[in-house]
C-alpha positions in Angstrom: 35.7 46.2 20.5 34.9 49.9 20.4 35.9 52.5 22.9 33.6 55.0 24.6 34.2 57.4 21.7 33.0 54.8 19.1 36.4 54.1 17.6 37.7 50.5 17.2 40.5 49.9 19.7 43.7 48.2 18.6 43.7 44.6 19.7 46.7 42.5 20.8 50.1 43.4 22.3 53.4 41.7 22.8 52.6 41.6 26.5 49.7 39.3 25.8 51.8 36.6 24.1 51.6 33.5 26.2 54.9 32.1 27.6 55.0 29.0 25.4 54.9 31.2 22.2 57.6 33.7 23.3 60.5 31.7 21.9 59.0 31.3 18.4 58.2 35.1 18.4 61.8 35.8 19.3 63.0 33.5 16.6 60.7 35.2 14.1 62.0 38.6 15.0 65.6 37.5 14.6 65.0 35.8 11.2 63.1 38.7 9.8 65.8 41.2 10.8 68.5 39.0 9.4 66.9 38.1 6.1 65.3 41.4 5.2 67.7 43.9 6.8 67.3 47.3 5.3 64.5 46.3 3.0 62.2 46.0 6.0 60.2 49.0 7.1 58.3 47.2 9.9 57.0 43.8 11.1 53.8 42.9 12.9 52.0 40.0 14.5 48.3 39.5 14.2 45.8 36.8 15.1 45.6 34.7 18.2 49.2 34.8 19.3 49.3 38.6 20.1 45.7 38.4 21.4 46.8 35.8 24.0 44.3 33.2 22.8 46.6 30.9 20.9 46.5 27.2 21.6 49.8 25.3 21.7 50.1 23.0 18.7 46.9 24.2 17.2 47.3 27.9 16.4 49.4 29.3 13.6 51.8 32.3 13.7 50.4 35.1 11.6 52.8 37.8 10.4 52.7 41.0 8.3 55.9 42.5 6.8 55.9 46.0 5.4 58.8 46.6 3.0 60.1 49.9 1.9 59.5 48.8 -1.7 57.1 46.4 -3.4 58.0 42.8 -2.5 59.9 40.9 -5.1 60.0 37.1 -5.8 63.2 37.0 -3.8 61.4 38.6 -0.9 58.6 36.0 -1.1 61.2 33.2 -1.2 62.8 34.6 1.9 59.4 34.7 3.6 58.7 31.1 2.6 62.0 30.0 4.1 61.2 31.7 7.4 57.8 30.0 7.4 59.3 26.6 6.8 62.0 27.0 9.4 59.7 28.2 12.1 57.1 25.5 11.4 59.8 22.8 11.5 61.6 24.2 14.6 58.6 24.9 16.9 55.9 22.4 17.6 54.0 25.0 19.6 52.7 26.5 16.3 50.7 24.8 13.5 52.5 26.6 10.8 53.5 30.2 10.1 52.1 32.5 7.5 53.8 35.8 6.4 52.0 38.5 4.3 54.3 40.9 2.4 53.3 44.4 1.2 55.1 47.5 0.2 54.8 50.5 2.7 53.1 52.7 0.0 50.3 50.1 -0.6 49.6 49.8 3.1 49.3 53.6 3.4 47.5 54.2 0.1 44.1 55.8 -0.1 42.7 52.7 -1.8 43.7 50.5 1.2 42.8 53.1 3.9 39.7 51.0 5.0 41.1 47.5 4.4 44.8 46.9 4.8 45.3 50.3 6.5 42.6 49.4 9.1 44.1 46.0 9.4 47.5 47.4 10.4 46.1 50.1 12.7 43.6 47.9 14.5 44.5 44.2 14.2 48.3 44.2 14.0 50.8 44.3 16.9 54.1 46.0 16.1 57.1 43.7 16.4 59.9 45.6 14.5 60.4 49.0 13.0 58.3 52.2 13.0 54.6 51.6 13.5 52.6 52.5 10.4 49.5 53.1 12.5 51.0 56.5 13.3 50.2 57.5 9.7 46.7 56.1 9.7 43.4 57.4 11.1 41.2 56.0 13.8 38.4 53.8 12.6 34.7 53.4 13.4 32.6 50.3 12.6 31.0 51.9 9.5 29.4 50.6 6.3 32.4 51.9 4.4 34.7 49.7 6.6 32.4 46.8 6.1 32.4 47.2 2.3 36.2 47.6 2.0 37.1 44.7 4.3 34.7 42.0 3.1 32.7 43.3 0.1 34.5 40.7 -2.1 33.0 37.4 -1.0 31.5 36.9 -4.4 35.0 36.9 -5.9 36.1 34.1 -3.5 33.3 31.7 -4.4 34.5 30.6 -7.8 38.1 30.3 -6.4 36.8 28.0 -3.7 34.9 25.8 -6.2 38.1 25.5 -8.3 40.3 24.7 -5.2 37.8 22.1 -4.0 37.8 20.4 -7.4 41.6 20.4 -7.5 42.1 19.2 -3.9 44.1 16.0 -4.0 43.8 14.9 -0.4 42.1 15.5 2.9 44.8 17.9 4.0 44.1 20.2 1.1 40.3 20.0 1.7 40.8 20.8 5.4 43.0 23.8 4.6 40.4 25.1 2.2 37.7 24.5 4.8 39.6 26.5 7.4 40.1 29.5 5.1 36.6 29.5 3.7 35.0 29.1 7.2 36.9 32.0 8.6 36.0 34.2 5.6 32.3 33.4 5.8 32.1 34.1 9.6 34.0 37.3 9.3 31.9 38.4 6.3 28.7 37.6 8.2 29.9 39.6 11.2 31.0 42.7 9.2 27.6 42.6 7.5 26.0 43.5 10.8 29.0 45.3 12.3 27.7 48.9 11.8 24.5 47.9 13.6 26.3 46.2 16.4 28.6 49.2 16.8 31.8 47.4 17.6 34.5 44.9 16.7 35.6 41.5 17.8 38.1 39.0 16.2 36.7 36.1 18.1 34.9 33.9 15.5 32.5 32.5 18.0 31.4 35.9 19.1 31.2 37.1 15.5 28.8 34.2 14.8 26.7 35.0 17.8 26.4 38.7 17.0 25.4 37.9 13.4 22.7 35.5 14.7 21.0 38.4 16.6 20.2 40.1 13.3 19.7 37.0 11.1 18.3 34.4 13.4 17.3 32.1 10.6 21.0 31.6 9.8 22.3 31.7 13.4 22.8 27.9 13.8 24.5 27.6 10.5 27.1 30.3 11.4 27.7 28.8 14.8 28.6 25.5 13.2 30.9 27.2 10.7 32.7 29.1 13.5 33.5 25.6 15.0 34.7 24.3 11.6 37.0 27.3 11.3 39.0 26.0 14.3 38.4 22.3 13.7 38.2 21.9 9.9 37.0 18.6 8.3 37.5 17.2 4.8 33.9 17.3 3.8 33.0 18.2 0.2 29.3 18.4 1.0 30.0 21.2 3.5 32.2 23.0 1.0 29.3 22.7 -1.5 27.0 24.3 1.0 29.5 27.2 1.3 29.8 27.8 -2.4 26.2 27.0 -3.5 24.0 28.0 -0.6 25.3 30.2 2.2 28.1 31.9 0.2 25.9 33.2 -2.7 23.2 34.4 -0.2 25.7 36.2 2.0 27.5 37.8 -1.0 24.2 39.1 -2.4 23.0 40.4 1.0 26.3 42.1 1.5 26.1 43.8 -1.9 22.6 45.0 -1.1 23.6 46.4 2.4 27.1 47.7 1.9 28.0 47.5 -1.8 31.1 45.9 -3.5 34.7 46.4 -2.5 36.6 48.7 -4.7 38.7 46.7 -7.3 42.4 46.4 -6.7 45.1 46.5 -9.4 47.1 44.0 -7.4 46.4 40.9 -5.3 45.6 41.9 -1.8 
């Protein structure tokens, strides 16, 4: 959403976490503090849990950790251990996912309109000093659109490869979920500057996109549903990579341009 002054308001708060998810959030806080100690600058929740829209047994727990230094393989191993223990210990979540970045990357000029915006607007502080205090306020501009989702074309060959390598339905469903979310979010940010605001709700994102591209509206509505209820259907994935994806990537480049290249995996 955007406030009266046109800036995107930060979404989510710990106060919105539903009662059934509070125990897993508390366990996450304890695990992160114990395993990362002084290496941790700050920790954040994002996604449906801090927005108060999570569904018990269906939603995952999304976490961002900002470290004082660039994450090492040992740090990534610690994060995977936390993910596994939370997933095994709490049936209320459908898995946990932890992103790791160094503080300097999150505050860098290169990431000002991608990861920086993500922290400032989509992340809820859980531990440590909030990096948002060092970041600007954001409007739904073409620059923000370009730097957040101007990389769809890079994702398409990766999705083709992952679909070909998928060994079972679970792998296909996981890919379907990720790809569906990326497509809907990219479609929404394509029209975000015209819309003049932000929402993280995929159904709303598809509806808003459809106002500007009515010929694709039905397609995006169906994909928003698949983002929450993925199926193992190679024909749908082929449509993503050979039809909608290439069209959307080309339209995005025409309207907003390409995302600046990164010297690291973001």
